All heavy atoms as a GROMACS GRO file, in nm:
protein
  616
    1MET      N    1  -0.218   8.420   2.826
    1MET     CA    2  -0.306   8.308   2.802
    1MET      C    3  -0.285   8.204   2.911
    1MET      O    4  -0.173   8.170   2.945
    1MET     CB    5  -0.276   8.247   2.665
    1MET     CG    6  -0.367   8.134   2.628
    1MET     SD    7  -0.341   8.097   2.454
    1MET     CE    8  -0.347   7.922   2.460
    2GLN      N    9  -0.393   8.154   2.964
    2GLN     CA   10  -0.386   8.057   3.073
    2GLN      C   11  -0.387   7.915   3.018
    2GLN      O   12  -0.478   7.877   2.945
    2GLN     CB   13  -0.502   8.078   3.169
    2GLN     CG   14  -0.485   8.003   3.298
    2GLN     CD   15  -0.589   8.044   3.399
    2GLN    OE1   16  -0.693   8.095   3.364
    2GLN    NE2   17  -0.558   8.023   3.524
    3ILE      N   18  -0.286   7.839   3.051
    3ILE     CA   19  -0.274   7.701   3.007
    3ILE      C   20  -0.348   7.612   3.105
    3ILE      O   21  -0.336   7.629   3.225
    3ILE     CB   22  -0.126   7.658   3.001
    3ILE    CG1   23  -0.047   7.749   2.908
    3ILE    CG2   24  -0.114   7.512   2.960
    3ILE    CD1   25   0.102   7.735   2.923
    4THR      N   26  -0.425   7.518   3.053
    4THR     CA   27  -0.492   7.422   3.138
    4THR      C   28  -0.434   7.285   3.109
    4THR      O   29  -0.424   7.244   2.994
    4THR     CB   30  -0.644   7.420   3.113
    4THR    OG1   31  -0.696   7.551   3.136
    4THR    CG2   32  -0.714   7.323   3.204
    5LYS      N   33  -0.395   7.215   3.214
    5LYS     CA   34  -0.337   7.083   3.200
    5LYS      C   35  -0.432   6.985   3.268
    5LYS      O   36  -0.486   7.014   3.375
    5LYS     CB   37  -0.199   7.081   3.268
    5LYS     CG   38  -0.123   6.954   3.254
    5LYS     CD   39   0.015   6.972   3.312
    5LYS     CE   40   0.102   6.852   3.282
    5LYS     NZ   41   0.241   6.875   3.319
    6LYS      N   42  -0.454   6.868   3.207
    6LYS     CA   43  -0.541   6.765   3.265
    6LYS      C   44  -0.458   6.646   3.308
    6LYS      O   45  -0.372   6.600   3.232
    6LYS     CB   46  -0.646   6.718   3.164
    6LYS     CG   47  -0.749   6.820   3.131
    6LYS     CD   48  -0.853   6.761   3.038
    6LYS     CE   49  -0.957   6.864   3.003
    6LYS     NZ   50  -1.058   6.809   2.914
    7ILE      N   51  -0.484   6.598   3.429
    7ILE     CA   52  -0.419   6.477   3.477
    7ILE      C   53  -0.520   6.392   3.554
    7ILE      O   54  -0.622   6.443   3.601
    7ILE     CB   55  -0.298   6.506   3.567
    7ILE    CG1   56  -0.342   6.583   3.691
    7ILE    CG2   57  -0.188   6.577   3.493
    7ILE    CD1   58  -0.238   6.582   3.801
    8GLY      N   59  -0.491   6.265   3.567
    8GLY     CA   60  -0.576   6.175   3.643
    8GLY      C   61  -0.555   6.190   3.792
    8GLY      O   62  -0.451   6.238   3.839
    9LYS      N   63  -0.655   6.147   3.868
    9LYS     CA   64  -0.651   6.156   4.014
    9LYS      C   65  -0.531   6.081   4.071
    9LYS      O   66  -0.460   6.132   4.157
    9LYS     CB   67  -0.782   6.100   4.070
    9LYS     CG   68  -0.789   6.095   4.219
    9LYS     CD   69  -0.926   6.051   4.267
    9LYS     CE   70  -0.947   5.904   4.236
    9LYS     NZ   71  -1.072   5.852   4.293
   10ARG      N   72  -0.504   5.962   4.021
   10ARG     CA   73  -0.392   5.882   4.072
   10ARG      C   74  -0.259   5.952   4.047
   10ARG      O   75  -0.174   5.956   4.135
   10ARG     CB   76  -0.392   5.745   4.007
   10ARG     CG   77  -0.286   5.653   4.062
   10ARG     CD   78  -0.296   5.517   4.002
   10ARG     NE   79  -0.432   5.467   4.021
   10ARG     CZ   80  -0.463   5.350   4.073
   10ARG    NH1   81  -0.368   5.269   4.109
   10ARG    NH2   82  -0.587   5.314   4.089
   11GLU      N   83  -0.241   6.008   3.928
   11GLU     CA   84  -0.119   6.081   3.895
   11GLU      C   85  -0.101   6.200   3.991
   11GLU      O   86   0.008   6.228   4.039
   11GLU     CB   87  -0.123   6.130   3.750
   11GLU     CG   88  -0.012   6.222   3.710
   11GLU     CD   89   0.124   6.156   3.698
   11GLU    OE1   90   0.132   6.032   3.697
   11GLU    OE2   91   0.224   6.231   3.689
   12PHE      N   92  -0.211   6.272   4.020
   12PHE     CA   93  -0.204   6.387   4.110
   12PHE      C   94  -0.165   6.342   4.251
   12PHE      O   95  -0.081   6.405   4.315
   12PHE     CB   96  -0.338   6.461   4.113
   12PHE     CG   97  -0.336   6.578   4.208
   12PHE    CD1   98  -0.266   6.692   4.179
   12PHE    CD2   99  -0.406   6.572   4.328
   12PHE    CE1  100  -0.262   6.800   4.266
   12PHE    CE2  101  -0.404   6.678   4.415
   12PHE     CZ  102  -0.332   6.793   4.385
   13ILE      N  103  -0.225   6.234   4.297
   13ILE     CA  104  -0.194   6.185   4.432
   13ILE      C  105  -0.046   6.147   4.443
   13ILE      O  106   0.020   6.178   4.542
   13ILE     CB  107  -0.285   6.066   4.469
   13ILE    CG1  108  -0.428   6.116   4.487
   13ILE    CG2  109  -0.236   5.995   4.594
   13ILE    CD1  110  -0.530   6.004   4.500
   14GLN      N  111   0.007   6.081   4.342
   14GLN     CA  112   0.144   6.034   4.346
   14GLN      C  113   0.247   6.147   4.335
   14GLN      O  114   0.360   6.134   4.380
   14GLN     CB  115   0.168   5.930   4.237
   14GLN     CG  116   0.093   5.802   4.262
   14GLN     CD  117   0.104   5.704   4.146
   14GLN    OE1  118   0.147   5.738   4.037
   14GLN    NE2  119   0.062   5.580   4.171
   15HIS      N  120   0.208   6.258   4.271
   15HIS     CA  121   0.303   6.368   4.245
   15HIS      C  122   0.245   6.503   4.284
   15HIS      O  123   0.265   6.603   4.215
   15HIS     CB  124   0.344   6.368   4.097
   15HIS     CG  125   0.401   6.239   4.052
   15HIS    ND1  126   0.527   6.198   4.083
   15HIS    CD2  127   0.346   6.139   3.979
   15HIS    CE1  128   0.550   6.080   4.030
   15HIS    NE2  129   0.440   6.040   3.966
   16THR      N  130   0.174   6.508   4.397
   16THR     CA  131   0.104   6.630   4.439
   16THR      C  132   0.196   6.751   4.446
   16THR      O  133   0.164   6.857   4.389
   16THR     CB  134   0.036   6.608   4.575
   16THR    OG1  135  -0.054   6.498   4.563
   16THR    CG2  136  -0.041   6.732   4.618
   17SER      N  137   0.309   6.741   4.513
   17SER     CA  138   0.395   6.857   4.530
   17SER      C  139   0.447   6.909   4.396
   17SER      O  140   0.460   7.029   4.376
   17SER     CB  141   0.511   6.826   4.626
   17SER     OG  142   0.588   6.719   4.576
   18LYS      N  143   0.475   6.817   4.303
   18LYS     CA  144   0.523   6.858   4.170
   18LYS      C  145   0.416   6.942   4.099
   18LYS      O  146   0.447   7.046   4.039
   18LYS     CB  147   0.556   6.733   4.088
   18LYS     CG  148   0.596   6.763   3.945
   18LYS     CD  149   0.634   6.637   3.871
   18LYS     CE  150   0.519   6.590   3.784
   18LYS     NZ  151   0.553   6.476   3.698
   19TYR      N  152   0.290   6.900   4.107
   19TYR     CA  153   0.184   6.972   4.037
   19TYR      C  154   0.147   7.103   4.106
   19TYR      O  155   0.114   7.200   4.040
   19TYR     CB  156   0.062   6.882   4.019
   19TYR     CG  157   0.088   6.776   3.915
   19TYR    CD1  158   0.094   6.642   3.948
   19TYR    CD2  159   0.110   6.810   3.782
   19TYR    CE1  160   0.121   6.544   3.852
   19TYR    CE2  161   0.138   6.716   3.686
   19TYR     CZ  162   0.143   6.583   3.721
   19TYR     OH  163   0.170   6.488   3.625
   20ILE      N  164   0.155   7.107   4.237
   20ILE     CA  165   0.132   7.233   4.308
   20ILE      C  166   0.238   7.335   4.267
   20ILE      O  167   0.207   7.451   4.239
   20ILE     CB  168   0.129   7.213   4.460
   20ILE    CG1  169   0.002   7.136   4.499
   20ILE    CG2  170   0.137   7.346   4.534
   20ILE    CD1  171  -0.006   7.096   4.643
   21LYS      N  172   0.362   7.291   4.262
   21LYS     CA  173   0.472   7.380   4.219
   21LYS      C  174   0.449   7.427   4.075
   21LYS      O  175   0.471   7.544   4.043
   21LYS     CB  176   0.605   7.307   4.231
   21LYS     CG  177   0.724   7.393   4.204
   21LYS     CD  178   0.854   7.315   4.228
   21LYS     CE  179   0.973   7.404   4.200
   21LYS     NZ  180   1.099   7.333   4.221
   22TRP      N  181   0.404   7.338   3.986
   22TRP     CA  182   0.379   7.374   3.847
   22TRP      C  183   0.272   7.484   3.837
   22TRP      O  184   0.288   7.581   3.763
   22TRP     CB  185   0.335   7.250   3.769
   22TRP     CG  186   0.312   7.276   3.623
   22TRP    CD1  187   0.406   7.276   3.525
   22TRP    CD2  188   0.189   7.303   3.559
   22TRP    NE1  189   0.349   7.304   3.404
   22TRP    CE2  190   0.214   7.321   3.422
   22TRP    CE3  191   0.056   7.315   3.605
   22TRP    CZ2  192   0.114   7.349   3.330
   22TRP    CZ3  193  -0.043   7.344   3.513
   22TRP    CH2  194  -0.014   7.361   3.377
   23VAL      N  195   0.164   7.469   3.914
   23VAL     CA  196   0.057   7.569   3.913
   23VAL      C  197   0.108   7.702   3.966
   23VAL      O  198   0.080   7.807   3.910
   23VAL     CB  199  -0.066   7.519   3.995
   23VAL    CG1  200  -0.165   7.632   4.019
   23VAL    CG2  201  -0.133   7.403   3.924
   24GLU      N  202   0.186   7.699   4.075
   24GLU     CA  203   0.242   7.822   4.131
   24GLU      C  204   0.333   7.893   4.033
   24GLU      O  205   0.326   8.015   4.018
   24GLU     CB  206   0.318   7.792   4.259
   24GLU     CG  207   0.231   7.751   4.375
   24GLU     CD  208   0.310   7.708   4.497
   24GLU    OE1  209   0.429   7.671   4.483
   24GLU    OE2  210   0.254   7.711   4.606
   25GLU      N  211   0.418   7.818   3.964
   25GLU     CA  212   0.515   7.879   3.872
   25GLU      C  213   0.451   7.930   3.744
   25GLU      O  214   0.489   8.035   3.693
   25GLU     CB  215   0.624   7.777   3.838
   25GLU     CG  216   0.718   7.749   3.952
   25GLU     CD  217   0.819   7.640   3.921
   25GLU    OE1  218   0.810   7.577   3.813
   25GLU    OE2  219   0.907   7.617   4.006
   26HIS      N  220   0.355   7.858   3.689
   26HIS     CA  221   0.296   7.895   3.561
   26HIS      C  222   0.169   7.979   3.574
   26HIS      O  223   0.124   8.041   3.477
   26HIS     CB  224   0.263   7.770   3.478
   26HIS     CG  225   0.384   7.696   3.434
   26HIS    ND1  226   0.443   7.597   3.510
   26HIS    CD2  227   0.461   7.708   3.322
   26HIS    CE1  228   0.549   7.550   3.446
   26HIS    NE2  229   0.562   7.617   3.333
   27GLY      N  230   0.108   7.980   3.692
   27GLY     CA  231  -0.018   8.051   3.709
   27GLY      C  232  -0.130   7.987   3.627
   27GLY      O  233  -0.229   8.051   3.595
   28SER      N  234  -0.113   7.862   3.595
   28SER     CA  235  -0.209   7.789   3.510
   28SER      C  236  -0.305   7.707   3.595
   28SER      O  237  -0.285   7.690   3.714
   28SER     CB  238  -0.134   7.698   3.414
   28SER     OG  239  -0.042   7.771   3.338
   29GLN      N  240  -0.407   7.655   3.529
   29GLN     CA  241  -0.502   7.568   3.595
   29GLN      C  242  -0.465   7.422   3.570
   29GLN      O  243  -0.419   7.386   3.464
   29GLN     CB  244  -0.643   7.591   3.544
   29GLN     CG  245  -0.701   7.723   3.583
   29GLN     CD  246  -0.846   7.735   3.540
   29GLN    OE1  247  -0.894   7.658   3.458
   29GLN    NE2  248  -0.913   7.832   3.594
   30LEU      N  249  -0.490   7.340   3.672
   30LEU     CA  250  -0.470   7.197   3.660
   30LEU      C  251  -0.605   7.130   3.685
   30LEU      O  252  -0.666   7.150   3.790
   30LEU     CB  253  -0.368   7.150   3.765
   30LEU     CG  254  -0.338   7.002   3.767
   30LEU    CD1  255  -0.267   6.960   3.638
   30LEU    CD2  256  -0.252   6.967   3.887
   31VAL      N  257  -0.654   7.058   3.586
   31VAL     CA  258  -0.781   6.987   3.598
   31VAL      C  259  -0.751   6.843   3.638
   31VAL      O  260  -0.675   6.774   3.569
   31VAL     CB  261  -0.862   6.991   3.466
   31VAL    CG1  262  -0.989   6.911   3.479
   31VAL    CG2  263  -0.892   7.135   3.427
   32ILE      N  264  -0.809   6.799   3.748
   32ILE     CA  265  -0.786   6.664   3.797
   32ILE      C  266  -0.910   6.582   3.761
   32ILE      O  267  -1.022   6.618   3.796
   32ILE     CB  268  -0.761   6.664   3.948
   32ILE    CG1  269  -0.641   6.754   3.979
   32ILE    CG2  270  -0.739   6.522   4.001
   32ILE    CD1  271  -0.627   6.795   4.123
   33THR      N  272  -0.886   6.473   3.688
   33THR     CA  273  -0.998   6.392   3.639
   33THR      C  274  -1.013   6.262   3.716
   33THR      O  275  -0.918   6.214   3.779
   33THR     CB  276  -0.978   6.360   3.489
   33THR    OG1  277  -0.860   6.282   3.474
   33THR    CG2  278  -0.969   6.486   3.405
   34HIS      N  279  -1.131   6.208   3.711
   34HIS     CA  280  -1.162   6.078   3.769
   34HIS      C  281  -1.233   5.998   3.659
   34HIS      O  282  -1.341   6.038   3.615
   34HIS     CB  283  -1.251   6.094   3.893
   34HIS     CG  284  -1.287   5.965   3.958
   34HIS    ND1  285  -1.196   5.890   4.027
   34HIS    CD2  286  -1.405   5.900   3.966
   34HIS    CE1  287  -1.257   5.783   4.074
   34HIS    NE2  288  -1.383   5.787   4.039
   35HIS      N  289  -1.170   5.890   3.614
   35HIS     CA  290  -1.222   5.813   3.500
   35HIS      C  291  -1.245   5.902   3.380
   35HIS      O  292  -1.348   5.897   3.312
   35HIS     CB  293  -1.350   5.737   3.537
   35HIS     CG  294  -1.328   5.631   3.640
   35HIS    ND1  295  -1.251   5.520   3.619
   35HIS    CD2  296  -1.371   5.623   3.769
   35HIS    CE1  297  -1.250   5.446   3.730
   35HIS    NE2  298  -1.321   5.507   3.823
   36ASN      N  299  -1.148   5.991   3.356
   36ASN     CA  300  -1.147   6.083   3.242
   36ASN      C  301  -1.256   6.188   3.245
   36ASN      O  302  -1.284   6.252   3.143
   36ASN     CB  303  -1.150   6.004   3.110
   36ASN     CG  304  -1.061   6.067   3.007
   36ASN    OD1  305  -0.971   6.146   3.039
   36ASN    ND2  306  -1.082   6.035   2.881
   37HIS      N  307  -1.319   6.211   3.359
   37HIS     CA  308  -1.419   6.316   3.376
   37HIS      C  309  -1.363   6.420   3.471
   37HIS      O  310  -1.314   6.386   3.578
   37HIS     CB  311  -1.551   6.261   3.431
   37HIS     CG  312  -1.617   6.162   3.341
   37HIS    ND1  313  -1.680   6.198   3.224
   37HIS    CD2  314  -1.628   6.028   3.351
   37HIS    CE1  315  -1.728   6.091   3.165
   37HIS    NE2  316  -1.697   5.985   3.240
   38PRO      N  317  -1.371   6.550   3.437
   38PRO     CA  318  -1.319   6.655   3.524
   38PRO      C  319  -1.386   6.650   3.660
   38PRO      O  320  -1.508   6.635   3.668
   38PRO     CB  321  -1.353   6.784   3.452
   38PRO     CG  322  -1.388   6.745   3.312
   38PRO     CD  323  -1.431   6.602   3.315
   39GLY      N  324  -1.307   6.660   3.765
   39GLY     CA  325  -1.363   6.656   3.900
   39GLY      C  326  -1.321   6.773   3.985
   39GLY      O  327  -1.399   6.827   4.061
   40LEU      N  328  -1.194   6.815   3.970
   40LEU     CA  329  -1.140   6.923   4.052
   40LEU      C  330  -1.054   7.014   3.966
   40LEU      O  331  -0.999   6.969   3.866
   40LEU     CB  332  -1.053   6.867   4.164
   40LEU     CG  333  -1.118   6.770   4.261
   40LEU    CD1  334  -1.011   6.701   4.344
   40LEU    CD2  335  -1.215   6.841   4.351
   41VAL      N  336  -1.039   7.139   4.010
   41VAL     CA  337  -0.950   7.232   3.942
   41VAL      C  338  -0.858   7.291   4.050
   41VAL      O  339  -0.903   7.337   4.154
   41VAL     CB  340  -1.027   7.347   3.874
   41VAL    CG1  341  -0.931   7.449   3.817
   41VAL    CG2  342  -1.119   7.292   3.766
   42LEU      N  343  -0.728   7.286   4.022
   42LEU     CA  344  -0.629   7.348   4.108
   42LEU      C  345  -0.580   7.472   4.034
   42LEU      O  346  -0.533   7.462   3.921
   42LEU     CB  347  -0.513   7.252   4.135
   42LEU     CG  348  -0.402   7.302   4.227
   42LEU    CD1  349  -0.454   7.328   4.367
   42LEU    CD2  350  -0.289   7.200   4.230
   43ALA      N  351  -0.593   7.587   4.098
   43ALA     CA  352  -0.553   7.712   4.033
   43ALA      C  353  -0.491   7.806   4.135
   43ALA      O  354  -0.526   7.802   4.253
   43ALA     CB  355  -0.674   7.779   3.968
   44LYS      N  356  -0.400   7.888   4.090
   44LYS     CA  357  -0.336   7.986   4.176
   44LYS      C  358  -0.433   8.102   4.200
   44LYS      O  359  -0.500   8.149   4.108
   44LYS     CB  360  -0.209   8.038   4.108
   44LYS     CG  361  -0.126   8.126   4.196
   44LYS     CD  362   0.006   8.160   4.128
   44LYS     CE  363   0.091   8.244   4.220
   44LYS     NZ  364   0.221   8.273   4.159
   45ILE      N  365  -0.440   8.146   4.324
   45ILE     CA  366  -0.528   8.256   4.361
   45ILE      C  367  -0.447   8.385   4.363
   45ILE      O  368  -0.339   8.392   4.422
   45ILE     CB  369  -0.592   8.233   4.499
   45ILE    CG1  370  -0.678   8.108   4.497
   45ILE    CG2  371  -0.672   8.354   4.544
   45ILE    CD1  372  -0.736   8.071   4.630
   46LYS      N  373  -0.498   8.486   4.297
   46LYS     CA  374  -0.433   8.616   4.295
   46LYS      C  375  -0.473   8.689   4.424
   46LYS      O  376  -0.586   8.679   4.470
   46LYS     CB  377  -0.476   8.695   4.174
   46LYS     CG  378  -0.432   8.631   4.045
   46LYS     CD  379  -0.481   8.711   3.925
   46LYS     CE  380  -0.436   8.642   3.800
   46LYS     NZ  381  -0.543   8.601   3.714
   47LEU      N  382  -0.380   8.765   4.481
   47LEU     CA  383  -0.406   8.834   4.606
   47LEU      C  384  -0.529   8.924   4.596
   47LEU      O  385  -0.608   8.932   4.686
   47LEU     CB  386  -0.284   8.915   4.650
   47LEU     CG  387  -0.164   8.833   4.696
   47LEU    CD1  388  -0.047   8.924   4.729
   47LEU    CD2  389  -0.201   8.750   4.818
   48LYS      N  390  -0.546   8.990   4.484
   48LYS     CA  391  -0.661   9.079   4.466
   48LYS      C  392  -0.792   9.001   4.476
   48LYS      O  393  -0.887   9.047   4.534
   48LYS     CB  394  -0.653   9.150   4.332
   48LYS     CG  395  -0.763   9.248   4.310
   48LYS     CD  396  -0.749   9.320   4.178
   48LYS     CE  397  -0.867   9.414   4.156
   48LYS     NZ  398  -0.865   9.475   4.026
   49SER      N  399  -0.794   8.879   4.421
   49SER     CA  400  -0.918   8.801   4.423
   49SER      C  401  -0.956   8.759   4.566
   49SER      O  402  -1.071   8.746   4.597
   49SER     CB  403  -0.909   8.680   4.331
   49SER     OG  404  -0.813   8.587   4.378
   50LEU      N  405  -0.857   8.738   4.653
   50LEU     CA  406  -0.886   8.706   4.793
   50LEU      C  407  -0.958   8.822   4.861
   50LEU      O  408  -1.053   8.803   4.935
   50LEU     CB  409  -0.758   8.674   4.869
   50LEU     CG  410  -0.702   8.534   4.853
   50LEU    CD1  411  -0.571   8.521   4.930
   50LEU    CD2  412  -0.801   8.430   4.900
   51LYS      N  413  -0.913   8.943   4.833
   51LYS     CA  414  -0.977   9.061   4.892
   51LYS      C  415  -1.121   9.075   4.841
   51LYS      O  416  -1.210   9.113   4.915
   51LYS     CB  417  -0.897   9.187   4.859
   51LYS     CG  418  -0.764   9.192   4.932
   51LYS     CD  419  -0.684   9.315   4.890
   51LYS     CE  420  -0.547   9.310   4.953
   51LYS     NZ  421  -0.460   9.418   4.905
   52ASP      N  422  -1.141   9.044   4.714
   52ASP     CA  423  -1.275   9.051   4.657
   52ASP      C  424  -1.368   8.948   4.719
   52ASP      O  425  -1.489   8.971   4.731
   52ASP     CB  426  -1.271   9.027   4.504
   52ASP     CG  427  -1.197   9.139   4.432
   52ASP    OD1  428  -1.184   9.249   4.488
   52ASP    OD2  429  -1.155   9.115   4.319
   53LEU      N  430  -1.315   8.832   4.759
   53LEU     CA  431  -1.397   8.726   4.816
   53LEU      C  432  -1.429   8.746   4.963
   53LEU      O  433  -1.528   8.693   5.014
   53LEU     CB  434  -1.327   8.591   4.799
   53LEU     CG  435  -1.316   8.537   4.659
   53LEU    CD1  436  -1.232   8.410   4.660
   53LEU    CD2  437  -1.454   8.506   4.603
   54ARG      N  438  -1.346   8.823   5.033
   54ARG     CA  439  -1.361   8.837   5.178
   54ARG      C  440  -1.504   8.883   5.214
   54ARG      O  441  -1.554   8.981   5.164
   54ARG     CB  442  -1.260   8.937   5.231
   54ARG     CG  443  -1.248   8.934   5.382
   54ARG     CD  444  -1.127   9.009   5.432
   54ARG     NE  445  -1.010   8.927   5.409
   54ARG     CZ  446  -0.895   8.972   5.360
   54ARG    NH1  447  -0.882   9.097   5.329
   54ARG    NH2  448  -0.794   8.892   5.342
   55GLY      N  449  -1.570   8.805   5.300
   55GLY     CA  450  -1.704   8.839   5.346
   55GLY      C  451  -1.815   8.793   5.254
   55GLY      O  452  -1.932   8.806   5.288
   56SER      N  453  -1.783   8.739   5.137
   56SER     CA  454  -1.887   8.702   5.045
   56SER      C  455  -1.905   8.550   5.031
   56SER      O  456  -1.991   8.505   4.958
   56SER     CB  457  -1.860   8.762   4.906
   56SER     OG  458  -1.743   8.705   4.852
   57VAL      N  459  -1.822   8.476   5.100
   57VAL     CA  460  -1.827   8.330   5.088
   57VAL      C  461  -1.867   8.270   5.222
   57VAL      O  462  -1.814   8.306   5.326
   57VAL     CB  463  -1.690   8.273   5.046
   57VAL    CG1  464  -1.695   8.122   5.041
   57VAL    CG2  465  -1.649   8.330   4.911
   58SER      N  466  -1.965   8.180   5.218
   58SER     CA  467  -2.001   8.109   5.340
   58SER      C  468  -2.010   7.961   5.308
   58SER      O  469  -2.041   7.922   5.196
   58SER     CB  470  -2.134   8.159   5.395
   58SER     OG  471  -2.237   8.133   5.305
   59VAL      N  472  -1.981   7.880   5.406
   59VAL     CA  473  -1.982   7.735   5.389
   59VAL      C  474  -2.076   7.674   5.492
   59VAL      O  475  -2.067   7.704   5.610
   59VAL     CB  476  -1.840   7.676   5.406
   59VAL    CG1  477  -1.842   7.525   5.396
   59VAL    CG2  478  -1.745   7.737   5.305
   60LYS      N  479  -2.164   7.590   5.446
   60LYS     CA  480  -2.255   7.518   5.533
   60LYS      C  481  -2.230   7.369   5.515
   60LYS      O  482  -2.230   7.320   5.404
   60LYS     CB  483  -2.400   7.550   5.494
   60LYS     CG  484  -2.490   7.580   5.607
   60LYS     CD  485  -2.627   7.615   5.556
   60LYS     CE  486  -2.692   7.704   5.656
   60LYS     NZ  487  -2.827   7.737   5.622
   61VAL      N  488  -2.207   7.299   5.623
   61VAL     CA  489  -2.180   7.155   5.617
   61VAL      C  490  -2.305   7.080   5.662
   61VAL      O  491  -2.358   7.108   5.768
   61VAL     CB  492  -2.059   7.118   5.706
   61VAL    CG1  493  -2.035   6.970   5.705
   61VAL    CG2  494  -1.935   7.194   5.662
   62HIS      N  495  -2.348   6.988   5.578
   62HIS     CA  496  -2.463   6.904   5.610
   62HIS      C  497  -2.412   6.761   5.621
   62HIS      O  498  -2.351   6.710   5.528
   62HIS     CB  499  -2.570   6.912   5.501
   62HIS     CG  500  -2.627   7.050   5.485
   62HIS    ND1  501  -2.726   7.098   5.564
   62HIS    CD2  502  -2.596   7.149   5.398
   62HIS    CE1  503  -2.756   7.221   5.528
   62HIS    NE2  504  -2.677   7.256   5.426
   63GLY      N  505  -2.441   6.694   5.731
   63GLY     CA  506  -2.401   6.555   5.745
   63GLY      C  507  -2.257   6.542   5.787
   63GLY      O  508  -2.196   6.634   5.841
   64ASP      N  509  -2.198   6.427   5.761
   64ASP     CA  510  -2.062   6.394   5.799
   64ASP      C  511  -1.962   6.456   5.702
   64ASP      O  512  -1.965   6.427   5.582
   64ASP     CB  513  -2.046   6.242   5.802
   64ASP     CG  514  -1.910   6.198   5.853
   64ASP    OD1  515  -1.825   6.284   5.884
   64ASP    OD2  516  -1.890   6.076   5.863
   65ILE      N  517  -1.873   6.539   5.753
   65ILE     CA  518  -1.776   6.609   5.668
   65ILE      C  519  -1.677   6.510   5.604
   65ILE      O  520  -1.616   6.539   5.501
   65ILE     CB  521  -1.702   6.719   5.746
   65ILE    CG1  522  -1.630   6.814   5.650
   65ILE    CG2  523  -1.606   6.658   5.847
   65ILE    CD1  524  -1.585   6.941   5.711
   66ASN      N  525  -1.660   6.393   5.664
   66ASN     CA  526  -1.568   6.292   5.611
   66ASN      C  527  -1.632   6.198   5.511
   66ASN      O  528  -1.565   6.116   5.450
   66ASN     CB  529  -1.507   6.211   5.726
   66ASN     CG  530  -1.418   6.296   5.813
   66ASN    OD1  531  -1.339   6.374   5.762
   66ASN    ND2  532  -1.434   6.283   5.942
   67GLU      N  533  -1.762   6.210   5.490
   67GLU     CA  534  -1.833   6.122   5.398
   67GLU      C  535  -1.810   6.169   5.254
   67GLU      O  536  -1.802   6.286   5.226
   67GLU     CB  537  -1.982   6.126   5.430
   67GLU     CG  538  -2.065   6.024   5.359
   67GLU     CD  539  -2.210   6.028   5.404
   67GLU    OE1  540  -2.234   6.043   5.523
   67GLU    OE2  541  -2.297   6.018   5.317
   68SER      N  542  -1.800   6.073   5.161
   68SER     CA  543  -1.777   6.106   5.022
   68SER      C  544  -1.895   6.184   4.964
   68SER      O  545  -2.010   6.151   4.988
   68SER     CB  546  -1.759   5.975   4.942
   68SER     OG  547  -1.744   6.005   4.807
   69VAL      N  548  -1.863   6.289   4.887
   69VAL     CA  549  -1.967   6.372   4.826
   69VAL      C  550  -2.004   6.317   4.688
   69VAL      O  551  -2.120   6.316   4.650
   69VAL     CB  552  -1.918   6.518   4.812
   69VAL    CG1  553  -2.020   6.603   4.742
   69VAL    CG2  554  -1.887   6.574   4.949
   70LEU      N  555  -1.905   6.273   4.614
   70LEU     CA  556  -1.926   6.222   4.480
   70LEU      C  557  -1.901   6.071   4.476
   70LEU      O  558  -1.805   6.023   4.536
   70LEU     CB  559  -1.833   6.290   4.380
   70LEU     CG  560  -1.850   6.442   4.369
   70LEU    CD1  561  -1.739   6.501   4.284
   70LEU    CD2  562  -1.985   6.477   4.311
   71PRO      N  563  -1.984   5.998   4.406
   71PRO     CA  564  -1.964   5.852   4.396
   71PRO      C  565  -1.826   5.819   4.338
   71PRO      O  566  -1.784   5.879   4.241
   71PRO     CB  567  -2.074   5.806   4.303
   71PRO     CG  568  -2.172   5.917   4.294
   71PRO     CD  569  -2.099   6.043   4.329
   72GLY      N  570  -1.757   5.726   4.401
   72GLY     CA  571  -1.628   5.684   4.351
   72GLY      C  572  -1.510   5.761   4.407
   72GLY      O  573  -1.396   5.718   4.396
   73TYR      N  574  -1.532   5.878   4.464
   73TYR     CA  575  -1.423   5.958   4.516
   73TYR      C  576  -1.379   5.914   4.657
   73TYR      O  577  -1.285   5.965   4.711
   73TYR     CB  578  -1.460   6.107   4.518
   73TYR     CG  579  -1.433   6.172   4.387
   73TYR    CD1  580  -1.530   6.174   4.288
   73TYR    CD2  581  -1.311   6.228   4.358
   73TYR    CE1  582  -1.507   6.231   4.163
   73TYR    CE2  583  -1.285   6.287   4.236
   73TYR     CZ  584  -1.384   6.288   4.139
   73TYR     OH  585  -1.358   6.345   4.018
   74ASP      N  586  -1.447   5.818   4.714
   74ASP     CA  587  -1.405   5.767   4.845
   74ASP      C  588  -1.300   5.659   4.832
   74ASP      O  589  -1.248   5.609   4.930
   74ASP     CB  590  -1.526   5.716   4.924
   74ASP     CG  591  -1.603   5.609   4.848
   74ASP    OD1  592  -1.585   5.598   4.726
   74ASP    OD2  593  -1.681   5.537   4.912
   75GLU      N  594  -1.265   5.622   4.710
   75GLU     CA  595  -1.167   5.514   4.686
   75GLU      C  596  -1.030   5.570   4.653
   75GLU      O  597  -0.968   5.533   4.556
   75GLU     CB  598  -1.218   5.425   4.573
   75GLU     CG  599  -1.351   5.364   4.605
   75GLU     CD  600  -1.412   5.295   4.483
   75GLU    OE1  601  -1.344   5.284   4.379
   75GLU    OE2  602  -1.528   5.253   4.493
   76TRP      N  603  -0.980   5.664   4.732
   76TRP     CA  604  -0.850   5.724   4.709
   76TRP      C  605  -0.749   5.625   4.753
   76TRP      O  606  -0.649   5.601   4.737
   76TRP     CB  607  -0.834   5.854   4.786
   76TRP     CG  608  -0.917   5.962   4.730
   76TRP    CD1  609  -1.052   5.975   4.741
   76TRP    CD2  610  -0.875   6.074   4.650
   76TRP    NE1  611  -1.095   6.087   4.676
   76TRP    CE2  612  -0.988   6.149   4.619
   76TRP    CE3  613  -0.753   6.116   4.605
   76TRP    CZ2  614  -0.982   6.264   4.544
   76TRP    CZ3  615  -0.749   6.232   4.530
   76TRP    CH2  616  -0.862   6.305   4.501
   0.00000   0.00000   0.00000
């Protein structure tokens, strides 16, 4: 069973390495919220899933890559 833990953006920023280690050790998902709304998910990638993704993912950048995508997320 996969455990999902929710934390705020500020908590994640202040303790990033601790939460990355937690995800690696437990294989669980970490949901990072902004004003109590889910915004990001940090999850461990299984080696098999990387092979499945190879060649099937493409990224297109429109505009300035440093510009905020979501309102409020530029105030880190």
